[in-house]
PALO-725010 format. One record per residue: x, y, z of N, C-alpha, C in turn. Coordinates in steps of 0.05 Angstrom, whole numbers, padded with zeros to 5 digits, always signed. Layout:
N
XYZXYZXYZ ...
//
This chain:
147
-00291-00971-00679-00286-00976-00646-00319-00970-00642 -00332-00972-00628-00360-00967-00620-00353-00951-00588 -00363-00934-00589-00363-00917-00558-00396-00927-00548 -00390-00925-00519-00415-00936-00501-00425-00910-00497 -00435-00894-00501-00436-00871-00484-00467-00878-00468 -00461-00858-00450-00485-00859-00421-00496-00838-00421 -00526-00845-00417-00549-00836-00419-00551-00823-00391 -00564-00804-00382-00568-00791-00357-00604-00785-00371 -00622-00790-00355-00648-00780-00355-00659-00764-00347 -00677-00748-00363-00689-00716-00350-00663-00699-00350 -00643-00705-00363-00617-00684-00354-00608-00675-00388 -00611-00646-00377-00599-00628-00414-00569-00641-00413 -00553-00634-00397-00524-00647-00400-00512-00655-00379 -00486-00662-00382-00473-00677-00363-00471-00661-00343 -00478-00662-00308-00470-00647-00287-00444-00645-00280 -00419-00651-00292-00394-00654-00291-00383-00625-00307 -00400-00619-00325-00386-00605-00348-00411-00588-00348 -00394-00564-00346-00407-00534-00346-00416-00528-00382 -00437-00509-00373-00454-00508-00405-00442-00487-00417 -00453-00481-00441-00440-00458-00458-00436-00424-00442 -00458-00429-00436-00468-00402-00417-00448-00394-00395 -00447-00417-00372-00439-00423-00351-00401-00409-00355 -00397-00423-00379-00358-00411-00383-00359-00384-00391 -00375-00378-00405-00380-00345-00416-00383-00335-00390 -00395-00339-00366-00400-00325-00351-00376-00324-00327 -00365-00339-00332-00338-00352-00311-00307-00341-00327 -00305-00338-00351-00290-00327-00370-00282-00300-00363 -00253-00286-00364-00258-00262-00365-00245-00255-00397 -00236-00231-00391-00225-00213-00418-00204-00234-00432 -00192-00255-00424-00171-00263-00436-00180-00289-00456 -00204-00294-00439-00216-00323-00447-00212-00345-00432 -00197-00347-00410-00186-00365-00391-00208-00362-00376 -00215-00390-00370-00242-00394-00344-00234-00391-00319 -00249-00372-00306-00229-00372-00282-00256-00385-00255 -00233-00390-00231-00248-00407-00213-00265-00387-00193 -00276-00400-00174-00287-00380-00150-00259-00369-00136 -00244-00386-00136-00220-00371-00124-00210-00340-00124 -00210-00341-00163-00205-00319-00174-00219-00294-00167 -00244-00302-00167-00269-00280-00170-00265-00275-00136 -00259-00291-00122-00264-00279-00088-00241-00261-00085 -00212-00273-00098-00189-00254-00101-00195-00228-00117 -00204-00232-00134-00211-00197-00154-00235-00183-00137 -00242-00190-00123-00265-00185-00105-00255-00173-00086 -00232-00182-00066-00219-00169-00045-00200-00150-00057 -00188-00160-00085-00170-00136-00085-00182-00105-00085 -00208-00105-00102-00220-00088-00109-00231-00073-00085 -00238-00087-00047-00251-00077-00036-00229-00061-00018 -00196-00074-00019-00174-00061-00022-00174-00034-00028 -00171-00033-00050-00165-00012-00065-00188+00017-00060 -00208+00007-00054-00239+00032-00040-00216+00030-00015 -00218+00022+00005-00206+00020+00026-00179+00041+00018 -00168+00043+00009-00144+00064+00006-00141+00087-00001 -00161+00084-00025-00175+00110-00040-00202+00121-00012 -00205+00114+00005-00223+00136+00023-00195+00151+00036 -00212+00174+00036-00197+00196+00055-00202+00190+00089 -00167+00186+00094-00177+00183+00119-00179+00206+00149 -00197+00201+00161-00202+00224+00182-00180+00235+00199 -00192+00260+00213-00183+00282+00218-00154+00265+00236 -00175+00258+00257-00158+00234+00275-00140+00214+00277 -00145+00203+00244-00130+00183+00237-00093+00214+00223 -00103+00231+00221-00079+00254+00203-00068+00262+00230 -00084+00269+00259-00069+00284+00274-00049+00257+00289 -00063+00235+00294-00040+00222+00307-00032+00201+00287 -00022+00205+00268-00004+00187+00254+00020+00199+00259 +00034+00160+00267+00064+00169+00275+00065+00175+00308 +00046+00176+00319+00034+00175+00345+00022+00147+00360 +00040+00128+00373+00035+00106+00385+00028+00105+00414 +00010+00090+00425+00005+00077+00456+00018+00058+00464 +00038+00055+00484+00041+00034+00489+00024+00017+00503 +00011-00012+00511-00004-00019+00525-00009-00019+00552 +00017-00014+00561+00006+00003+00587+00006+00033+00590 +00010+00045+00566+00003+00074+00573-00036+00069+00559 -00039+00054+00548-00064+00052+00543-00077+00035+00565 -00072+00025+00579-00081+00012+00608-00085+00037+00624 -00071+00049+00624-00066+00078+00641-00080+00104+00631 -00091+00107+00613-00107+00127+00599-00139+00112+00610 -00138+00094+00601-00176+00080+00607-00172+00075+00634 -00157+00076+00651-00160+00065+00682-00161+00096+00694 -00157+00114+00684-00148+00148+00688-00173+00165+00675 -00186+00146+00663-00200+00155+00642-00195+00188+00620 -00172+00190+00623-00160+00208+00599-00160+00196+00568 -00179+00226+00556-00172+00221+00531-00160+00253+00520 -00165+00252+00499-00150+00273+00485-00170+00275+00454 -00170+00301+00452-00182+00304+00426-00163+00303+00396 -00174+00304+00377-00156+00316+00354-00133+00344+00355 -00148+00363+00370-00127+00385+00372-00105+00381+00391 -00104+00363+00419-00084+00362+00425-00073+00343+00419 -00087+00323+00408-00064+00305+00394-00043+00310+00381 -00051+00331+00362-00038+00353+00335-00015+00363+00351 -00021+00380+00373-00001+00389+00397+00020+00368+00409 +00015+00345+00410+00027+00327+00428+00047+00320+00394 +00040+00313+00378+00054+00311+00349+00072+00330+00345 +00071+00365+00354+00085+00387+00352+00107+00381+00373 +00098+00363+00395+00114+00361+00424+00144+00347+00419 +00132+00330+00408+00150+00303+00397+00176+00314+00375 +00161+00325+00354+00179+00339+00335+00203+00357+00344 +00189+00371+00365+00202+00390+00378+00223+00385+00389 +00214+00357+00406+00234+00348+00428+00256+00325+00408 +00246+00315+00386+00271+00306+00370+00289+00326+00358 +00281+00354+00356+00300+00366+00342+00324+00380+00359 +00314+00373+00383+00329+00380+00405+00346+00356+00413 +00352+00329+00400+00356+00306+00403+00351+00297+00434 +00331+00298+00449+00307+00282+00470+00301+00263+00459 +00310+00239+00480+00303+00209+00479+00284+00195+00489 +00279+00211+00514+00252+00211+00532+00243+00237+00540 +00215+00243+00539+00213+00268+00547+00185+00263+00561 +00172+00286+00584+00150+00286+00596+00128+00303+00572 +00110+00306+00566+00099+00324+00554+00074+00336+00579 +00067+00358+00586+00043+00362+00602+00026+00378+00578 +00010+00364+00586-00018+00378+00571-00039+00383+00598 -00059+00405+00585-00072+00411+00608-00092+00388+00626 -00087+00367+00611-00116+00335+00631-00085+00323+00635 -00064+00324+00629-00044+00300+00634-00022+00310+00629 -00001+00282+00649+00029+00286+00631+00031+00267+00622 +00045+00262+00606+00058+00228+00589+00091+00232+00589 +00094+00216+00589+00128+00200+00581+00121+00198+00557 +00139+00206+00538+00147+00194+00507+00171+00180+00504 +00178+00162+00492+00203+00149+00477+00193+00166+00455 +00211+00182+00447+00216+00201+00425+00228+00193+00405 +00244+00180+00399+00262+00166+00379+00229+00146+00364 +00221+00129+00375+00194+00114+00377+00165+00118+00363 +00167+00145+00382+00147+00168+00373+00122+00151+00393 +00119+00145+00417+00112+00123+00429+00096+00131+00462 +00076+00141+00468+00071+00156+00489+00080+00121+00518 +00093+00119+00539+00100+00102+00556+00083+00089+00572 +00074+00122+00587+00057+00108+00600+00046+00140+00612 +00019+00142+00627-00003+00173+00630-00003+00178+00649 -00012+00199+00665-00020+00203+00691-00035+00232+00695 -00058+00230+00710-00082+00255+00702-00070+00275+00722 -00080+00294+00711-00068+00322+00714-00077+00326+00754 -00099+00319+00764-00109+00307+00788-00078+00294+00814 -00060+00279+00801-00042+00253+00811-00017+00269+00803 -00017+00291+00795+00013+00301+00782+00030+00310+00814 +00021+00322+00832+00033+00336+00858+00047+00320+00870 +00075+00328+00876+00093+00308+00897+00110+00281+00871 +00091+00283+00856+00109+00257+00832+00136+00264+00825 +00152+00241+00827+00176+00246+00815+00184+00237+00785 +00185+00245+00767+00197+00238+00727+00222+00233+00736 +00224+00206+00734+00251+00199+00722+00262+00190+00694 +00285+00187+00687+00294+00165+00665+00280+00188+00641 +00282+00217+00643+00276+00238+00622+00299+00249+00614 +00301+00260+00588+00327+00278+00590+00310+00309+00578 +00290+00310+00574+00264+00333+00567+00239+00339+00581 +00233+00360+00582+00198+00372+00576+00181+00388+00559 +00168+00383+00553+00154+00399+00538+00116+00406+00543 +00110+00434+00548+00083+00434+00562+00078+00442+00536 +00053+00426+00537+00031+00435+00514+00011+00453+00522 
//
């Protein structure tokens, strides 16, 4: 049976077939040819591993477990209230103390602000700056911690 080969002028190989050197470049240790997806996946996995091994910053360590609701975040921005890592650590300690006493919703007073915190959720629900505290009544709390 005679075969009818196809000839490509000025081409050293058929375009749809990889050359031997291309195959060696894309093969893994097992000899299985890896595609572009596999290579991208491996790069993403390596990048994730690097991020996981990177040491967390001091702020990440002290604010770990403490969340801010959307409402609290908005109030903090509006009232230009910010906390340094030391104050964040004190707030975490205050929540731990309130939790140990069985408090569900607590008022935390700092030198800058008053915060209402849901203790079981470790979430700041709202915040008020120190200048606007006079005359306010705080409701729906069952404890307070002054730091």
